[in-house]
C-alpha positions as CSV (number, residue, x, y, z in Angstrom):
1,M,48.6,-84.2,44.4
2,C,51.1,-83.5,47.2
3,L,54.2,-83.4,45.0
4,V,53.0,-81.2,42.2
5,R,50.6,-79.0,44.0
6,G,52.9,-79.0,47.1
7,M,55.7,-77.4,45.1
8,R,53.3,-74.7,43.9
9,C,52.1,-74.2,47.5
10,L,55.7,-73.7,48.6
11,A,56.3,-71.1,45.9
12,V,53.2,-69.2,46.8
13,S,54.1,-69.3,50.5
14,A,57.6,-68.0,49.7
15,F,56.1,-65.1,47.7
16,V,53.8,-64.2,50.5
17,A,56.6,-64.3,53.0
18,M,58.8,-62.1,50.8
19,A,56.0,-59.6,50.3
20,T,55.4,-59.4,54.0
21,L,59.1,-58.8,54.6
22,V,59.3,-56.1,52.0
23,G,56.2,-54.4,53.3
24,A,57.6,-54.4,56.8
25,A,60.8,-52.9,55.5
26,L,59.0,-50.1,53.7
27,H,57.3,-49.1,56.8
28,S,60.4,-49.3,59.0
29,P,62.1,-46.0,60.0
30,A,65.3,-47.0,58.2
31,V,63.5,-47.1,54.8
32,A,60.5,-44.8,55.0
33,Q,62.4,-41.6,54.4
34,S,60.3,-39.9,51.8
35,D,58.7,-37.7,54.5
36,D,61.9,-37.2,56.5
37,P,63.1,-33.6,56.1
38,C,66.5,-34.5,57.6
39,R,67.3,-36.9,54.7
40,N,65.0,-35.6,51.9
41,P,64.8,-31.8,51.7
42,L,62.5,-30.3,49.0
43,D,64.5,-29.8,45.8
44,L,62.5,-26.7,44.9
45,P,60.6,-24.8,47.6
46,R,57.3,-23.2,46.5
47,V,58.2,-19.5,45.8
48,E,55.8,-16.6,45.4
49,V,56.8,-13.1,44.6
50,I,54.3,-10.3,45.2
51,T,54.7,-6.7,44.0
52,E,53.2,-3.5,45.4
53,A,53.7,-0.2,43.6
54,R,52.6,3.3,44.7
55,A,51.9,6.0,42.2
56,E,54.7,8.4,41.7
57,R,54.8,11.8,43.5
58,T,56.6,15.0,42.6
59,S,58.7,16.9,45.1
60,A,60.4,20.3,44.9
61,K,61.9,20.4,48.4
62,F,65.5,20.7,47.0
63,T,67.1,23.7,45.3
64,A,68.9,22.9,42.0
65,D,72.3,22.8,43.9
66,E,71.0,20.7,46.7
67,L,69.3,18.3,44.3
68,R,72.5,18.0,42.3
69,N,74.5,17.2,45.4
70,H,72.0,14.7,46.7
71,A,71.7,13.0,43.4
72,N,75.4,12.8,42.9
73,R,75.8,11.2,46.3
74,V,73.1,8.6,45.7
75,D,73.9,7.9,42.0
76,P,77.4,9.1,40.9
77,Q,77.6,9.8,37.2
78,P,80.6,9.3,34.9
79,A,82.5,12.3,33.5
80,G,80.3,14.2,31.0
81,Y,77.0,12.9,32.4
82,R,74.8,14.6,34.9
83,H,71.4,14.4,36.6
84,F,68.5,16.3,35.1
85,G,66.3,16.5,38.2
86,F,66.3,13.1,40.0
87,L,64.1,10.0,40.4
88,E,64.3,8.2,43.7
89,M,62.9,4.7,43.9
90,D,62.1,3.7,47.5
91,R,62.3,-0.1,47.2
92,R,61.6,-2.5,50.1
93,I,61.9,-6.2,50.0
94,R,60.3,-8.4,52.7
95,A,60.3,-12.2,53.0
96,Q,58.2,-14.8,54.8
97,V,59.4,-18.4,55.0
98,R,57.8,-21.6,56.3
99,V,60.3,-24.4,57.1
100,R,60.0,-28.2,56.9
101,S,61.7,-29.5,60.0
102,G,62.5,-32.7,61.9
103,T,65.0,-34.4,64.1
104,D,67.7,-36.8,62.9
105,E,69.0,-40.0,64.6
106,Y,71.4,-37.9,66.6
107,K,68.6,-35.7,67.9
108,N,69.8,-32.7,65.8
109,F,67.1,-30.3,64.7
110,C,67.2,-30.0,60.9
111,Y,65.2,-28.1,58.4
112,S,64.7,-26.9,54.8
113,P,62.4,-24.2,53.4
114,E,59.0,-25.4,52.3
115,T,57.3,-22.2,51.1
116,I,58.8,-18.8,50.4
117,T,56.9,-15.5,49.9
118,V,58.8,-12.4,48.8
119,T,57.1,-9.0,48.7
120,V,58.7,-6.2,46.7
121,A,57.2,-2.7,47.3
122,V,58.3,0.5,45.4
123,A,57.4,4.1,45.9
124,P,58.9,6.5,43.2
125,T,59.5,10.2,43.9
126,I,60.3,12.6,41.1
127,Y,62.4,15.6,42.3
128,V,62.3,18.9,40.5
129,P,64.5,21.9,41.4
130,G,62.6,24.2,43.8
131,E,63.5,27.3,41.8
132,F,61.1,26.2,39.1
133,P,57.5,27.3,39.5
134,R,55.3,24.1,39.4
135,T,53.5,25.2,36.2
136,S,56.7,26.5,34.4
137,C,58.1,25.0,31.2
138,P,61.4,23.9,32.9
139,A,59.5,22.1,35.7
140,G,57.5,20.3,33.0
141,A,60.6,19.4,31.1
142,V,62.4,18.1,34.2
143,R,59.3,16.0,35.1
144,L,59.1,14.7,31.5
145,H,62.7,13.7,31.6
146,Q,62.3,11.9,34.9
147,L,59.2,10.1,33.6
148,Q,61.5,8.5,31.0
149,H,63.7,7.2,33.9
150,L,60.5,6.0,35.6
151,D,59.5,4.0,32.5
152,I,62.8,2.2,32.7
153,E,62.2,1.4,36.4
154,E,58.7,0.2,35.7
155,Q,60.1,-2.2,33.1
156,A,62.6,-3.5,35.6
157,F,59.9,-3.8,38.3
158,R,57.9,-6.1,35.9
159,Q,61.0,-8.3,35.4
160,L,62.0,-8.5,39.0
161,P,59.6,-11.3,40.2
162,S,61.0,-13.8,37.6
163,R,64.6,-12.7,38.4
164,I,64.0,-13.3,42.1
165,K,62.4,-16.7,41.6
166,R,65.2,-17.9,39.4
167,A,67.8,-16.7,41.9
168,L,66.0,-18.5,44.8
169,H,65.7,-21.7,42.8
170,R,69.4,-21.6,42.0
171,E,70.5,-21.0,45.6
172,R,71.9,-24.3,46.8
173,N,71.5,-23.5,50.5
174,L,67.8,-23.3,50.1
175,R,67.7,-26.9,48.7
176,I,69.7,-28.8,51.3
177,T,69.0,-29.8,54.9
178,R,70.6,-27.5,57.4
179,K,70.8,-27.7,61.2
180,A,69.5,-25.1,63.7
181,R,68.8,-24.8,67.4
182,D,65.1,-24.8,67.0
183,K,62.3,-23.8,64.5
184,Q,62.5,-20.1,65.4
185,Q,66.2,-20.0,64.5
186,A,65.6,-22.0,61.4
187,T,62.9,-19.6,60.2
188,K,65.1,-16.6,61.0
189,E,68.1,-18.0,59.1
190,S,66.0,-19.0,56.1
191,R,64.4,-15.6,55.9
192,A,67.8,-13.8,56.1
193,L,69.1,-16.0,53.3
194,V,66.0,-15.4,51.1
195,L,66.3,-11.6,51.6
196,E,70.0,-11.7,50.7
197,V,69.3,-13.6,47.5
198,A,66.3,-11.4,46.5
199,E,68.2,-8.2,47.2
200,R,71.2,-9.5,45.1
201,A,68.9,-10.3,42.2
202,A,67.4,-6.7,42.5
203,R,70.9,-5.2,42.4
204,E,71.9,-7.2,39.4
205,L,68.8,-6.0,37.6
206,D,69.7,-2.4,38.5
207,A,73.1,-2.9,37.0
208,D,71.6,-4.2,33.8
209,M,69.3,-1.2,33.6
210,R,71.9,1.4,34.4
211,I,73.2,1.7,30.8
212,R,69.7,2.8,29.8
213,H,69.6,5.4,32.6
214,L,73.0,6.8,31.5
215,E,71.7,7.2,27.9
216,L,69.0,9.5,29.3
217,N,71.6,11.5,31.3
218,S,73.9,12.1,28.3
219,P,74.7,15.6,26.9
220,E,72.6,14.7,23.8
221,S,69.6,14.0,26.0
222,Y,70.1,17.3,27.9
223,R,70.2,19.3,24.7
224,A,66.9,17.7,23.6
225,N,65.3,18.6,26.9
226,L,66.7,22.1,27.0
227,S,65.2,22.7,23.5
228,I,61.7,22.3,25.0
229,C,62.0,25.7,26.8
230,G,64.0,28.8,26.0
231,T,67.6,28.8,27.3
232,A,66.9,31.9,29.3
233,E,64.6,30.0,31.6
234,W,67.4,27.6,32.4
235,A,70.0,30.2,33.1
236,G,71.9,29.6,36.4
237,L,70.1,26.4,37.1
238,M,71.4,23.9,34.7
239,D,74.8,25.4,33.8
């Protein structure tokens, strides 16, 4: 009884002892790192992009010459192209970041972003030369032309959230542990980086859409718009 069953007892005792040691190791600070932000940053922070859009408004505060000069400063055109009225998109990007932070074995404060919320707000304004009476055919033609530009911008606006999310998930510096003085500095630095990435994604989308805007500003497009009204009504304004 002692020999055979004793060996079995020894085996069971060894297993229990090993399990106890493993359990203790798993709960020790050296091994229990799954919740340690200094060693295990989140691979993909939770990202939310919110869009806010105002309805467009029409303004006639510029004369034709003033409007042309303003538009050319803001959006220079290649040779042979020109602005036909002007569409201005007031776009503002804001960011909120919550960080996951801790202290490493050297007492350094470390962090990585846990949740990111980006808000993109746009307010479009259509500018029509002030010489055109509001109800005139030229004013209507200019507005119609700018509504075509606005349609391109609205398509870009619908694409922007997914563009920003992809850019943020690709940004390596948002997926590694970084050091800071304290949580306030960590939040500030994370927010600045998120804004930089989001604004870069928006500029890249603008560049992709530019070719479509240029197509609308081509001489062929002008001729189509000028044909809506008699050429006499455009004299001196669109020469």
